[in-house]
N, C-alpha and C positions, 0 to 999 in steps of 0.2 A: 357548739352545742354541749360539748363534753365540760367545759367550765361552769355551764348556767346549770348541768345537770349536777356537778359538786357542788356548787355552791345551794342549789335546792336542799339538797341532803345537810348541809352545814346548818343551814336557816332550820330545819326540821330538828337536827340534834341540839341545838342549842336553844330553841323554844321549847322543847320538851325539859332540858336540864334548868331552866328557868323556871317552868312551871312547879316542878320538882322542889327547886331551891325554894321558892316562896312557900310552898306547903311546910318544908321543913322550918322555915323561918316562923309561920305561923305557931307550928306546933311548938317550938322554943322563945316564943314572946321575943323575938328580934325582928321589931318591926320596919327599921329602918333600911337594915338590907334588903328587906322583902320589898319596900317601896321601891327600892333599886331596881331591885329583879324584874318588878311588873313593867317598870319603865323600859329597860332592856327588850322585855318581851313585847312588848308594843312596837318598838321602834323594829325588832324583827320582822313582826306581821308585817309594818308596813314596808319593808325590804323584798318581803317573801311577794306581796302583792303587786309589787312592782316589777318585779322579775317574771312572775305570771302573766302579767300585761305584756311585758315584751317579748316573752315566749310567743304567747296567740299572735300577735302581731307579725313574728316573723314568718310562723306559719300561714298567716292569711296572705303573706308576700310571696309566698311559694304557690302559686296558682298552676297546677299539673293540667296540661291540655293533651 
């Protein structure tokens, strides 16, 4: 579970940095790197979504009685 927690933190930081990079690229009229960063952010959102689904499934599997 610790690995998943660390991976979630990494995804969050990478998404934040990607968004900040997109804003910087837009303000400096560098559209090609901005497009690349948008793609990276979308991939990271997808990976974060998959991680969240996996964590939810693991918690549902642990049915305490």
